[in-house]
C-alpha positions in Angstrom: -6.8 -59.0 -8.5 -5.5 -58.6 -12.1 -3.7 -61.9 -12.4 -4.7 -63.4 -15.8 -6.3 -60.3 -17.1 -5.4 -59.8 -20.8 -6.5 -56.4 -22.2 -4.8 -56.7 -25.5 -6.9 -55.1 -28.2 -8.8 -52.9 -25.7 -8.8 -49.2 -26.0 -9.6 -47.0 -23.0 -9.9 -43.2 -22.5 -8.9 -42.0 -19.1 -9.2 -38.4 -18.1 -6.8 -36.8 -15.6 -3.7 -38.8 -16.3 -1.1 -36.2 -15.0 -1.4 -37.4 -11.4 -3.2 -39.5 -8.8 -5.6 -42.3 -9.7 -5.5 -41.3 -13.4 -1.8 -42.2 -13.6 -2.3 -45.4 -11.6 -5.3 -46.4 -13.8 -3.4 -45.8 -17.0 -0.3 -47.7 -15.7 -2.3 -50.7 -14.8 -4.3 -50.8 -18.0 -1.2 -50.5 -20.2 0.7 -53.1 -18.1 -2.1 -55.5 -19.1 -2.0 -54.8 -22.8 -4.6 -52.0 -23.2 -4.1 -49.0 -25.5 -4.8 -46.0 -23.3 -5.7 -42.5 -24.4 -4.8 -40.3 -21.5 -6.4 -36.8 -21.3 -4.8 -34.1 -19.2 -4.9 -30.3 -18.8 -1.2 -30.0 -18.3 0.5 -32.0 -21.0 4.0 -31.3 -19.8 3.1 -32.7 -16.4 1.4 -35.6 -18.0 4.4 -36.4 -20.1 6.5 -36.8 -17.0 3.9 -39.1 -15.5 3.6 -41.0 -18.7 7.2 -42.2 -18.6 6.5 -44.8 -15.9 3.3 -45.9 -17.6 5.2 -46.5 -20.9 8.0 -48.3 -19.1 5.7 -50.8 -17.5 3.5 -51.3 -20.6 3.3 -55.0 -21.7 1.7 -57.1 -24.4 1.3 -54.2 -26.8 -0.1 -51.8 -24.3 0.7 -48.1 -24.6 -0.3 -44.6 -23.8 -1.2 -41.7 -26.1 -1.8 -38.2 -24.6 -4.4 -35.6 -25.6 -5.0 -32.1 -24.3 -8.2 -31.6 -22.2 -9.1 -28.8 -19.9 -12.5 -29.7 -18.4 -12.9 -26.2 -17.1 -13.1 -24.9 -20.7 -15.8 -26.1 -23.0 -13.7 -24.9 -26.0 -10.9 -27.3 -24.9 -13.4 -30.1 -24.2 -15.0 -29.7 -27.7 -11.6 -29.6 -29.4 -10.5 -32.8 -27.6 -13.8 -34.5 -28.5 -13.5 -33.4 -32.2 -10.0 -34.8 -32.4 -11.1 -38.2 -31.0 -14.1 -38.4 -33.3 -12.0 -37.4 -36.3 -9.6 -40.2 -35.5 -12.5 -42.6 -35.6 -11.0 -45.2 -33.3 -13.6 -46.8 -31.0 -13.3 -47.1 -27.2 -14.1 -50.1 -25.0 -14.3 -47.9 -21.9 -14.2 -44.3 -20.9 -13.1 -43.6 -17.3 -14.1 -40.1 -16.3 -11.5 -39.7 -13.6 -10.4 -36.1 -13.6 -11.8 -33.6 -11.1 -11.2 -31.0 -8.4 -12.3 -30.9 -4.8 -13.1 -28.3 -2.2 -11.9 -25.4 -4.3 -12.4 -21.7 -3.3 -15.5 -20.2 -4.9 -14.7 -19.5 -8.5 -15.8 -20.0 -12.1 -14.7 -21.9 -15.1 -13.8 -20.3 -18.4 -17.5 -20.5 -19.3 -18.8 -18.9 -16.1 -19.9 -22.1 -14.3 -19.2 -22.8 -10.6 -15.7 -24.4 -10.7 -16.5 -27.8 -9.2 -19.8 -28.4 -11.0 -18.4 -27.1 -14.3 -15.2 -29.1 -14.1 -16.3 -32.4 -12.5 -19.7 -32.7 -14.2 -20.3 -30.3 -17.2 -16.9 -30.9 -18.7 -17.3 -34.7 -18.7 -20.9 -34.3 -19.7 -19.9 -32.6 -23.0 -16.9 -34.8 -23.6 -18.6 -38.1 -23.2 -21.7 -37.1 -25.1 -19.6 -35.8 -28.0 -17.7 -39.1 -28.3 -20.6 -41.4 -27.5 -20.6 -42.6 -31.1 -17.1 -44.1 -30.4 -18.5 -46.4 -27.7 -19.4 -49.6 -29.4 -21.7 -52.3 -28.2 -20.2 -53.7 -25.0 -18.4 -50.5 -24.1 -18.6 -48.9 -20.7 -18.6 -45.5 -19.1 -17.3 -45.3 -15.6 -17.7 -42.0 -13.7 -15.5 -41.4 -10.7 -17.9 -40.1 -8.0 -17.3 -40.1 -4.3 -19.0 -40.9 -0.9 -18.9 -37.1 -0.9 -22.0 -37.1 -3.0 -23.8 -37.4 0.4 -22.8 -33.8 1.2 -25.4 -32.4 -1.2 -27.9 -33.1 -3.9 -27.7 -31.0 -7.1 -29.4 -27.7 -7.1 -31.0 -27.3 -10.5 -32.4 -23.8 -9.7 -29.1 -22.4 -8.6 -26.2 -24.6 -9.9 -23.7 -21.7 -9.9 -24.4 -20.5 -6.3 -25.7 -17.2 -7.4 -28.3 -17.1 -4.6 -27.0 -19.9 -2.3 -24.2 -19.5 0.2 -21.1 -21.2 -1.1 -19.4 -24.0 0.8 -16.4 -25.9 -0.6 -17.8 -29.3 0.3 -21.4 -28.4 -0.5 -20.2 -27.6 -4.1 -18.2 -30.8 -4.2 -21.1 -32.8 -3.1 -23.3 -31.3 -5.8 -20.7 -32.2 -8.5 -20.3 -35.8 -7.2 -24.0 -36.3 -7.1 -24.1 -35.0 -10.7 -21.5 -37.6 -11.7 -23.8 -40.4 -10.5 -27.0 -38.9 -12.0 -25.2 -38.5 -15.3 -24.2 -42.2 -15.3 -27.8 -43.2 -14.4 -29.3 -41.2 -17.4 -26.5 -42.1 -19.8 -27.1 -45.8 -19.0 -30.8 -45.4 -19.6 -30.2 -43.7 -23.0 -27.5 -46.1 -24.3 -28.2 -49.5 -22.8 -30.4 -50.6 -25.7 -27.4 -50.5 -28.0 -25.2 -52.4 -25.5 -23.4 -49.5 -23.9 -23.7 -49.3 -20.1 -22.6 -46.7 -17.5 -22.0 -46.6 -13.8 -20.3 -44.5 -11.1 -17.8 -45.7 -8.5 -16.4 -44.4 -5.2 -12.7 -45.4 -4.9 -12.3 -44.7 -1.2 -10.4 -42.0 0.6 -7.1 -41.5 -1.3 -4.3 -39.1 -0.6 -3.7 -37.6 -4.0 -3.4 -34.1 -5.5 -7.2 -33.9 -5.4 -6.9 -32.4 -1.9 -4.4 -29.8 -3.0 -6.8 -27.0 -2.1 -6.9 -28.2 1.5 -4.3 -28.0 4.3 -3.4 -31.4 5.8 -5.1 -30.3 9.0 -8.3 -29.5 7.2 -8.2 -32.8 5.3 -7.7 -34.8 8.5 -10.5 -32.8 10.2 -12.9 -33.6 7.3 -12.1 -37.3 7.4 -12.6 -37.4 11.2 -15.9 -35.6 10.8 -17.1 -38.1 8.2 -16.1 -41.1 10.3 -17.7 -39.7 13.5 -21.0 -39.1 11.7 -21.0 -42.4 10.0 -23.4 -45.2 11.1 -21.7 -47.6 13.5 -22.4 -50.5 11.2 -20.7 -48.7 8.3 -16.9 -49.1 7.8 -14.8 -46.1 8.6 -13.4 -44.1 5.7 -9.8 -45.2 5.2 -7.1 -43.0 3.7 -5.1 -45.0 1.2 -2.2 -44.5 -1.2 -3.2 -44.1 -4.8 -2.3 -47.7 -5.7 -4.5 -49.2 -3.0 -7.3 -46.8 -3.7 -7.2 -47.6 -7.4 -7.9 -51.3 -6.9 -11.6 -50.9 -6.5 -12.4 -48.9 -9.5 -9.8 -50.9 -11.5 -11.8 -54.0 -10.9 -15.1 -52.2 -11.7 -13.6 -50.9 -14.9 -12.2 -54.2 -16.0 -15.6 -55.8 -15.6 -17.0 -53.2 -17.9 -14.2 -53.6 -20.4 -14.9 -57.3 -20.7 -12.0 -58.6 -18.6 -12.1 -61.9 -16.7 -14.5 -62.0 -13.8 -16.9 -59.7 -15.5 -20.3 -59.5 -13.7 -23.6 -57.9 -14.7 -23.5 -54.1 -14.4 -24.3 -52.6 -11.0 -26.9 -50.0 -11.4 -26.0 -46.5 -10.2 -23.3 -46.0 -7.6 -20.8 -48.5 -6.4 -19.2 -47.5 -3.1 -16.2 -48.5 -1.2 -13.4 -51.0 -1.4 -15.0 -54.1 0.2 -16.8 -56.1 -2.5 -19.1 -57.6 0.2 -20.3 -54.1 1.2 -20.5 -52.6 -2.3 -24.2 -52.9 -2.8 -25.1 -51.6 0.7 -27.8 -49.0 0.0 -26.9 -47.1 3.1 -23.7 -45.9 1.4 -25.7 -44.1 -1.3 -27.9 -41.1 -1.0 -31.3 -41.9 -2.6 -31.4 -38.7 -4.6 -28.3 -39.7 -6.5 -30.1 -42.7 -8.0 -33.4 -41.0 -8.8 -34.2 -41.5 -12.5 -36.4 -38.4 -12.7 -33.7 -36.4 -11.1 -31.2 -37.8 -13.6 -33.4 -36.7 -16.5 -33.8 -33.3 -15.1 -30.1 -32.8 -14.6 -29.5 -33.9 -18.2 -31.9 -31.3 -19.5 -30.4 -28.6 -17.2 -26.9 -29.5 -18.3 -27.9 -29.3 -22.0 -29.3 -25.9 -21.3 -26.2 -24.7 -19.5 -23.7 -25.9 -22.2 -25.9 -24.9 -25.1 -26.0 -28.3 -26.7 -28.5 -31.1 -27.0 -27.5 -34.8 -27.1 -29.7 -37.6 -28.3 
C-alpha cells in the first residue's frame, strides 16, 4: 500500500507510541521519511519501542519523544506548551492513544477514566496546538466500531447518576472521538485544515489489557453475532495488519500519493469498498448539532474555550 510514498519533509504527531498501533504508525511513517513526534505517558517504555522505529527510519525520517499523560490535563497542557514553544508546524496529528473497558475510575482531574483520557485529553491537546496545523494539515482521531455501544451523555458524562458499564463508557468516549472530529473539521476547514475519525478494525494490542482473553473473545463473539448478516464480521488482526487501514487514511490526509477528498465523519473497517457503508456508523456520531453541544460541554469540563 505504501510503495512509492515519500514522506520526506512531513512532520506528524502521534499519541500513544509506547505500544500497539502507535508504534506501528510511527515506524511506518519514519520508514517513509517522515519526522515523527511521538507522545507517550511512559517514556521509558516508549524509548524501548522507539529503538525499532529509529532502526527502520529511512530518507531522513526520525522519531522524537515527548511526555504526555492524557489522564492529566496538567501533563496535556505542558506537552502542548512545549510543542507550541518549539514552533514547528505539523502536517498531521494522529490521536491514537487511549484506554478500553477500564474499571470505573477517575482521571487526575476527576473525569470518568475513558471519557477523560480518550476524549478530553485529546480535545485539550489538539486545540492547544491547532495553530501548528498549517493549511493542508489533517487531524485523524482513532475511534472504533465500539462507538455503536453508546452515544455521549452530556447530562452525566462522569456516570454520577448512571450505572457504569465498561463498554458503555468506552462507547461514549469513541463517539466523542468522532463528534470532536466533526466539529473540529467544521471550525478549521475554511483555513484548509481537515479532520476525520477512523476505525482500524479489531486488533490484539495492549488496549485490551483490562480484559481477560476470555472476556475479549466473548465480546468479539457478541459483536459478530449481533451484526447484520450483510456486514463483514469483526476480524481480530495483529497490529501491523490492523494499522494498514488508518495508515492509508492518514497518508491521504498528509498529502501522500493516492490522496482523495476527505471522507466526512467516521471511516470504518479495513475494506475500502465498504468504508462508506452508513450501516457501520451510528447516526448520532455524525450529528453536527450533537458535535457542537459536545464541544461546548467539553470546554465547560476542562475550563478552557477554544476558537
